C-alpha positions in Angstrom: 1.6 0.2 -8.6 -1.9 -0.1 -9.1 -3.4 2.9 -11.0 -6.1 5.0 -9.6 -9.4 5.4 -11.3 -9.5 8.9 -12.6 -13.2 9.5 -11.6 -12.5 9.2 -7.9 -9.6 11.6 -8.0 -11.0 14.8 -9.4 -12.8 17.7 -7.8 -16.4 18.2 -9.0 -16.5 21.6 -10.6 -19.4 23.8 -11.7 -21.6 22.3 -14.3 -21.0 25.4 -16.4 -17.3 24.5 -16.8 -16.1 21.2 -18.4 -13.8 19.2 -16.2 -11.0 16.8 -17.1 -13.3 14.0 -16.3 -15.9 15.3 -18.7 -13.2 15.5 -21.4 -12.2 11.9 -20.6 -15.8 10.6 -20.9 -16.4 12.5 -24.1 -13.2 11.4 -25.8 -12.7 7.9 -24.4 -16.2 6.5 -23.6 -15.4 3.6 -25.9 -13.6 1.9 -23.1 -17.1 1.1 -22.0 -16.6 -1.7 -24.4 -16.4 -4.1 -21.5 -20.0 -3.3 -20.5 -21.1 -3.2 -24.1 -19.6 -6.6 -24.6 -21.4 -8.1 -21.7 -24.7 -6.5 -22.8 -24.1 -7.8 -26.3 -23.6 -11.3 -24.9 -26.8 -11.0 -22.9 -28.7 -10.0 -26.0 -27.2 -12.4 -28.5 -26.4 -15.3 -26.3 -30.0 -16.7 -26.0 -30.5 -16.5 -29.8 -27.2 -18.0 -30.6 -27.6 -20.8 -28.1 -31.1 -21.6 -29.5 -29.6 -21.9 -33.0 -27.0 -24.2 -31.7 -29.4 -26.3 -29.6 -29.5 -29.1 -32.1 -25.7 -29.3 -32.2 -24.7 -28.4 -28.7 -26.0 -29.6 -25.3 -28.2 -27.1 -23.5 -26.4 -28.2 -20.4 -23.1 -26.7 -21.5 -24.8 -23.4 -22.3 -26.5 -23.4 -18.9 -23.1 -23.9 -17.3 -21.8 -20.8 -19.1 -24.9 -18.9 -17.9 -24.1 -19.9 -14.4 -20.4 -19.1 -14.7 -21.0 -15.7 -16.1 -24.0 -14.8 -14.0 -26.0 -14.1 -17.2 -29.6 -13.3 -16.9 -32.2 -14.4 -19.5 -32.6 -12.4 -22.7 -32.5 -8.7 -23.2 -33.9 -7.9 -19.8 -31.6 -10.3 -17.9 -29.1 -9.2 -15.3 -25.4 -9.3 -16.5 -22.8 -9.5 -13.8 -19.9 -10.9 -15.8 -18.4 -13.6 -13.7 -14.9 -14.1 -12.6 -12.4 -13.7 -15.5 -10.1 -16.6 -14.3 -13.1 -18.9 -14.0 -14.3 -18.0 -17.5 -10.8 -18.5 -18.9 -10.8 -22.0 -17.5 -14.2 -22.7 -18.9 -13.2 -21.4 -22.3 -10.1 -23.6 -22.3 -12.2 -26.6 -21.4 -14.5 -25.9 -24.4 -11.7 -24.8 -26.7 -12.8 -24.6 -30.3 -16.5 -24.7 -29.6 -19.0 -21.9 -29.8 -19.6 -21.9 -26.1 -15.9 -21.5 -25.4 -15.7 -18.4 -27.6 -18.5 -16.8 -25.7 -16.8 -17.6 -22.4 -13.6 -16.0 -23.7 -15.5 -12.9 -24.7 -17.0 -12.6 -21.3 -13.6 -13.1 -19.8 -12.4 -10.1 -21.8 -15.4 -8.0 -20.6 -14.5 -8.9 -17.0 -10.9 -8.0 -17.4 -11.9 -4.6 -18.8 -14.3 -4.0 -15.9 -11.3 -4.7 -13.6 -9.2 -2.3 -15.6 -6.7 -5.1 -16.5 -6.3 -4.0 -20.1 -3.2 -6.1 -20.8 -5.0 -9.2 -19.7 -8.0 -8.2 -21.8 -5.8 -7.7 -24.9 -4.1 -11.1 -24.3 -7.5 -12.8 -24.0 -8.5 -11.1 -27.2 -5.5 -12.5 -29.1 -6.4 -15.9 -27.8 -10.0 -15.5 -29.0 -8.7 -14.5 -32.4 -6.3 -17.4 -32.6 -8.7 -20.2 -31.5 -12.0 -18.9 -33.0 -10.9 -16.8 -36.0 -14.2 -17.1 -37.9 -16.5 -16.5 -34.9 -19.1 -13.8 -34.9 -17.3 -12.1 -32.1 -14.2 -11.7 -34.2 -15.7 -10.9 -37.6 -18.8 -8.8 -36.7 -18.5 -5.1 -36.2 -20.5 -4.8 -33.0 -18.9 -1.9 -31.2 -18.6 1.8 -32.2 -15.4 3.7 -32.1 -15.1 7.3 -30.9 -16.5 8.6 -34.2 -19.4 6.2 -34.1 -18.1 3.9 -36.8 -18.5 0.2 -36.1 -15.5 -1.9 -35.3 -14.7 -5.5 -34.3 -14.1 -6.5 -30.8 -10.3 -6.8 -31.3 -10.2 -3.4 -32.8 -12.2 -1.9 -30.0 -9.9 -3.5 -27.3 -6.7 -2.4 -28.9 -7.7 1.1 -29.9 -9.4 1.7 -26.5 -6.3 0.6 -24.7 -4.0 2.8 -26.8 -6.4 5.8 -26.3 -6.4 5.3 -22.5 -2.6 5.0 -22.3 -2.2 8.1 -24.3 -4.7 10.0 -22.1 -3.0 8.8 -18.9 0.3 10.0 -20.3 -1.2 13.5 -20.9 -2.7 13.6 -17.4 -0.3 11.9 -15.1 -1.4 13.9 -12.1 -4.6 11.9 -12.0 -2.7 8.6 -11.4 0.4 9.4 -9.4 2.2 12.0 -7.5 4.8 14.2 -9.2 8.3 12.9 -9.8 10.8 13.7 -7.1 13.4 16.3 -7.8 16.8 14.9 -8.6 18.2 16.1 -5.3 15.3 14.9 -3.1 16.3 13.4 0.2 15.8 9.6 0.4 15.5 7.4 3.5 15.8 3.7 3.9 13.7 2.1 6.6 15.3 -1.2 7.5 12.6 -3.4 9.0 12.7 -7.0 10.1 10.7 -7.8 7.0 12.9 -6.0 4.5 13.9 -2.5 3.5 11.6 0.3 2.4 13.1 3.3 0.6 11.1 6.5 0.5 11.8 9.8 -1.3 10.8 13.1 0.3 9.2 16.2 -1.2 11.5 18.7 0.4 10.4 21.3 -2.2 6.7 20.9 -1.4 6.6 19.9 2.3 9.9 21.3 3.7 9.0 21.3 7.4 7.7 17.7 7.3 10.8 16.6 5.4 13.1 18.3 7.8 11.4 16.8 10.8 11.4 13.3 9.4 15.0 13.4 8.3 16.1 14.8 11.7 14.3 12.0 13.5 15.9 9.4 11.2 19.4 10.8 11.8 18.8 10.6 15.6 17.7 7.0 15.4 14.4 8.0 16.8 12.5 5.3 14.9 14.9 2.5 15.8 12.9 -0.3 17.5 9.5 1.3 16.7 6.8 -0.9 15.2 4.2 -0.5 12.5 1.6 -0.5 15.2 -1.5 0.0 13.0 -2.4 -1.9 9.9 -5.6 -1.3 7.9 -5.7 -3.8 5.1 -6.3 -2.2 1.7 -5.6 1.2 3.2 -2.4 1.9 5.2 0.2 0.9 7.6 1.2 3.3 10.4 4.3 3.7 12.5 6.6 6.1 14.3 5.3 5.9 17.9 8.0 5.5 20.5 5.5 3.8 22.8 5.6 0.8 20.5 9.2 0.1 21.4 8.5 -1.2 24.9 5.2 0.2 26.0 1.9 -1.7 26.5 0.1 -2.4 23.2 -2.9 -0.4 24.4 -0.7 2.7 24.4 0.6 2.3 20.9 -0.5 5.2 18.7 -0.6 7.6 21.7 3.0 8.5 22.1 5.5 10.8 20.4 7.0 14.3 20.7 5.0 17.1 22.2 5.8 19.3 19.2 3.6 19.2 16.2 4.1 20.4 12.6 2.2 23.1 10.8 0.3 21.6 7.8 1.8 21.9 4.3 -0.9 20.6 2.1 0.1 20.8 -1.6 -2.9 20.2 -3.9 -0.6 18.2 -6.3 0.3 15.7 -3.6 -2.4 13.1 -3.1 -2.8 9.8 -1.2 -2.1 7.5 -4.0 -0.8 4.0 -3.2 2.7 4.3 -1.7 2.3 7.8 -0.4 4.2 8.7 2.8 2.0 10.9 4.9 2.1 12.5 8.3 -0.4 11.3 10.9 -2.8 13.8 12.2 -4.7 12.9 15.4 -8.5 13.3 15.3 -9.5 16.8 16.1 -6.1 18.2 15.6 -5.2 20.8 13.0 -1.4 20.1 12.9 0.6 17.0 12.0 1.9 14.6 14.6 5.5 15.1 15.6 6.7 11.7 14.6 4.0 9.3 13.5 3.5 8.6 9.8 1.7 6.2 7.6 2.2 4.7 4.2 -0.8 4.0 2.0 -1.2 0.5 0.6 -3.9 1.5 -1.9 -5.3 4.8 -3.2 -6.9 6.7 -0.4 -7.9 10.0 -1.9 -10.5 10.7 0.7 -7.5 11.7 2.9 -6.4 14.4 0.5 -6.0 17.7 2.3 -6.7 16.0 5.6 -3.1 14.6 6.1 0.1 16.0 4.7 1.8 13.9 2.0 5.5 14.5 2.2 7.0 11.5 0.4 6.5 8.4 -1.7 7.7 4.8 -1.7 10.5 4.2 -4.2 11.4 0.6 -3.2 9.9 -2.1 -1.0 6.5 -2.9 -2.4 6.9 -6.5 -1.4 7.8 -5.5 2.1 4.6 -3.4 2.4 2.6 -6.4 1.2 4.2 -8.6 3.8 3.5 -6.1 6.6 -0.1 -5.6 5.4 -0.8 -9.3 5.0 0.0 -10.4 8.5 -2.6 -11.4 11.1 -4.5 -8.4 12.3 -7.1 -8.0 15.1 -9.1 -4.8 14.4 -6.2 -2.7 13.2 -3.6 -4.1 15.5 -1.0 -6.4 13.9 -0.4 -9.6 16.0 3.3 -9.7 14.8 4.1 -6.1 14.0 7.0 -5.2 11.7 9.8 -3.5 13.5 11.9 -0.6 12.1 15.4 -1.8 13.1 17.2 1.3 11.7 17.0 4.2 9.3 19.5 5.5 6.9 19.4 9.0 5.2 20.7 8.3 1.7 
């Protein structure tokens, strides 16, 4: 699962007290190497290209400028371009100076997208193809102690530092591991199976309600009646079995559930959460949703009571279908449920 960016998942505290985010910035700001790399390219590129003018066609450098959305000189705008496009451009100009700069900009774009594995791979390619290039040999980027280091050193040390920091602060990127004896439920849909684990220790009432409905076969035939791409899929409404589409989302038991908001359970990608109707203070009696991306604005609004353990491809299939508004045109159906 995709990892959540730490800055969007913390609570802003008093300026008098350092937060985890402040610690992260102070200790690992070197991961700004992506932006630094792009800025370096913007500053050095015009000079370097001018020196190469007699040997290399200006047209090729102009193509790179267009591909990377580079501005002119120190005061130009630097947007970075699309990494895959820059990778293709670098391959087309393999072994030339312009290709090296394209590869460097690809690395910067990968870092900005938080794809550090891809950035490290591109760095290795840059080293292998252009071993004597300025971008490989020159110490252009400072480490955490302010000492200069080469681009490959910055990429690898930055990646290692971030991985170590994430390991020390797992709660910023995913929900806690489930207890060994946590209940598990398989939702068998017409697009495949989704297995969820339930936090019976943290949300016992919601877990008990969900398990009871699954054992009764309550969800059999219900549809994922609401799909918000890049956000969530929602199901659990008995109206979706045979009722008119305009009533989907309005049905369910009259009973509701008292909220059980645990501050350590957040709406990361793959969270199983109880639906709460607008204006209500209690959770819906049967409807639930599964997040398909981090949705931390929902924290403390809806009760997270489980997480997806298997079935990411099924979630993607459900989310990628045709949707009008938030209504899927061919909604996935929960054919049966199994308490494991």
